[in-house]
C-alpha positions in Angstrom: -85.9 -13.7 11.2 -87.9 -14.8 8.3 -89.7 -17.5 10.5 -90.3 -14.8 13.2 -91.9 -12.6 10.4 -94.2 -15.5 9.2 -95.4 -16.3 12.6 -96.3 -12.4 13.1 -98.1 -12.4 10.0 -99.8 -15.7 10.6 -101.1 -14.4 14.1 -102.2 -11.2 12.7 -104.4 -13.1 9.8 -105.6 -15.4 12.9 -106.4 -12.0 15.0 -108.2 -10.7 11.9 -110.1 -14.0 11.3 -111.3 -14.2 14.8 -112.3 -10.7 15.0 -114.3 -11.2 11.7 -116.0 -14.4 13.3 -116.6 -12.2 16.4 -118.3 -9.6 14.4 -120.4 -11.8 12.4 -121.7 -13.7 15.5 -123.7 -10.1 16.3 -126.0 -10.8 13.3 -129.4 -8.8 13.8 -132.0 -11.4 14.1 -134.7 -9.7 16.2 -136.0 -6.1 16.3 -138.8 -5.4 18.7 -140.5 -2.0 17.9 -142.6 0.1 20.6 -144.3 3.2 20.5 -145.4 3.6 16.9 -149.1 4.1 15.8 -149.1 6.1 12.6 -146.0 3.8 11.1 -146.2 0.0 11.1 -143.6 -2.0 12.9 -142.9 -3.8 9.6 -141.8 -0.4 8.0 -139.5 0.8 11.1 -138.1 -2.9 11.0 -137.2 -2.3 7.2 -135.6 1.0 8.1 -133.7 -0.1 10.6 -132.1 -3.1 8.4 -131.5 -0.7 5.8 -129.8 1.4 8.3 -127.8 -1.3 10.0 -124.5 -1.9 8.2 -123.9 -5.5 7.1 -127.6 -6.2 9.3 -125.2 -6.4 12.3 -126.1 -5.4 15.7 -122.3 -4.6 16.7 -121.9 -2.4 13.7 -125.4 -0.7 14.0 -124.4 0.4 17.6 -121.3 1.9 16.4 -122.9 3.8 13.5 -125.4 5.1 15.8 -122.6 6.8 17.9 -121.8 9.0 14.9 -124.8 9.3 12.8 -128.5 8.9 14.2 -131.0 7.3 12.2 -133.2 9.8 10.4 -135.5 10.4 7.5 -138.1 7.7 8.8 -141.5 8.8 7.4 -144.0 10.1 10.5 -141.1 9.8 13.0 -139.1 12.3 14.9 -136.8 10.3 16.1 -135.9 6.7 17.3 -133.9 5.3 20.1 -132.0 1.8 19.7 -131.2 0.0 22.5 -129.0 -3.3 22.3 -130.7 -6.2 24.2 -128.3 -9.0 23.2 -125.8 -10.0 20.5 -128.8 -10.6 18.0 -131.7 -8.5 19.4 -132.5 -4.8 19.6 -135.3 -2.6 20.9 -136.5 0.4 18.7 -138.4 3.0 20.4 -140.3 5.3 18.1 -141.2 8.9 18.8 -143.6 10.0 16.1 -144.4 13.4 14.7 -147.7 15.0 16.4 -150.1 15.0 13.1 -152.9 17.2 13.8 -154.8 16.5 10.3 -154.1 15.9 6.9 -155.5 17.5 3.6 -155.6 15.9 -0.1 -153.2 17.0 -2.6 -153.0 15.6 -5.8 -153.2 11.7 -5.4 -151.7 12.0 -1.8 -152.1 13.4 1.5 -150.3 16.3 3.3 -149.9 16.0 7.2 -149.5 18.9 9.3 -149.2 19.6 13.2 -151.5 21.5 15.5 -150.1 24.9 14.2 -150.5 24.0 10.7 -146.8 23.2 9.9 -146.3 20.7 7.2 -144.7 17.3 8.7 -144.9 14.8 6.0 -146.7 13.6 2.9 -147.8 10.1 2.0 -149.9 8.3 -0.7 -152.1 7.0 2.0 -154.3 7.9 4.8 -153.2 7.3 8.7 -155.7 6.1 11.0 -156.8 8.5 13.7 -155.7 11.5 11.7 -158.6 13.9 10.7 -158.7 14.5 7.1 -159.9 18.0 6.2 -162.1 18.6 3.1 -162.7 22.0 1.5 -159.3 23.5 1.5 -157.2 24.6 -1.5 -153.6 25.4 -1.9 -151.3 25.4 -5.0 -148.1 24.2 -3.2 -146.5 23.3 0.1 -143.0 23.1 1.6 -141.7 20.7 4.1 -141.4 22.4 7.6 -143.6 25.3 6.3 -147.0 26.6 7.3 -149.5 25.4 4.8 -150.4 28.3 2.2 -154.0 28.2 2.4 -155.9 30.7 0.5 -158.8 31.0 3.3 -157.1 31.8 6.4 -160.0 32.3 8.5 -161.3 28.6 7.7 -157.8 27.4 8.2 -157.5 29.2 11.6 -160.9 27.3 12.7 -159.4 24.3 11.4 -156.2 24.6 13.8 -158.5 25.5 16.4 -160.5 22.5 16.2 -157.3 20.2 15.8 -155.8 21.6 18.8 -159.1 21.0 20.9 -159.4 17.4 19.4 -155.8 16.6 20.9 -156.7 18.5 24.2 -159.8 16.5 24.9 -158.5 13.4 23.3 -161.4 13.2 20.7 -161.6 10.6 17.8 -162.3 12.5 14.9 -162.1 11.0 11.3 -162.8 14.3 9.1 -163.4 17.8 9.1 -165.5 19.7 6.2 -167.2 22.8 5.5 -170.8 23.3 4.1 -171.2 25.6 1.1 -172.5 28.2 4.1 -169.0 27.8 5.6 -170.1 26.1 8.8 -168.2 23.2 10.2 -169.0 19.6 10.1 -166.9 16.9 11.9 -167.0 13.4 11.0 -166.9 10.7 14.0 -167.3 7.1 12.7 -170.9 7.1 11.5 -171.9 10.6 13.0 -171.9 13.8 11.2 -171.4 16.7 14.0 -173.0 20.0 13.0 -171.0 22.8 14.8 -172.3 25.9 12.8 -170.1 28.7 12.4 -167.2 28.0 15.0 -168.1 30.7 17.4 -168.5 28.5 20.3 -166.1 25.7 19.4 -164.4 25.6 23.2 -167.5 25.1 24.8 -168.8 22.5 22.0 -165.6 20.3 22.0 -165.2 20.3 25.9 -168.8 18.4 25.9 -168.4 16.5 22.8 -166.7 13.5 24.3 -169.4 13.0 26.9 -172.1 13.3 24.2 -170.4 10.9 21.9 -169.9 8.5 24.7 -173.9 8.5 25.1 -174.4 7.8 21.6 -172.5 4.7 21.5 -172.5 3.2 18.1 -175.5 4.8 16.8 -175.3 6.5 13.2 -176.8 9.7 12.3 -176.3 13.7 12.6 -175.6 15.4 15.9 -176.9 18.8 15.8 -174.7 21.5 18.0 -175.1 24.5 15.8 -176.8 26.5 18.9 -174.7 24.6 21.6 -173.2 27.5 23.9 -172.3 28.2 27.4 -175.9 29.5 27.7 -177.6 26.6 26.0 -175.8 23.5 26.6 -178.6 21.6 24.3 -177.7 19.2 21.3 -180.1 16.7 19.5 -179.5 13.6 17.3 -181.3 12.3 14.5 -180.4 8.8 13.0 -179.7 8.3 9.5 
């Protein structure tokens, strides 16, 4: 009887050791990241390795069944596909950033409706930076509490039109006369008071394509459905 118990114990230990060796063979070695623009592949990979128990593909898969990966800056969700024992593909679905405003020593990012999505101490390429807005504080998931609602509504209209027409706008600012100026690479685009924003933005892509890499000021203050005229002067 004692001999049988020893055999059972040894067999159980052997099973545990074999199971441990099997699990260890799923060491996470390769992470392929796709779908990311605002967040670097290195940042995503680091977040995944911190999330994966013991840097293990099998344990990562098991954990994902009960607690999805969350709280990655600028990312709304990720899908993790197991490609092999030691390799995964991470598909990133980023938050739709429409613009950002400077706040203290960093930047607050918001969507096309003015809802705060994230904050960071660095800019994100391709996201327009807004200058000339003031607010005392902000909360994640809430609308930016900008004091000048009229000005902010103009900005939201611009960011929505930028998204609609796939424009590359680096910055948005207001003159002392509250006229709108967009920044596109080395070009300042003067839009006036914003009364004709829809027609101006609809035609802006074709105008900028025609200017190429030139730098200067694009004057569109008087551009409207009745007067489709713009002028450009070099710096």
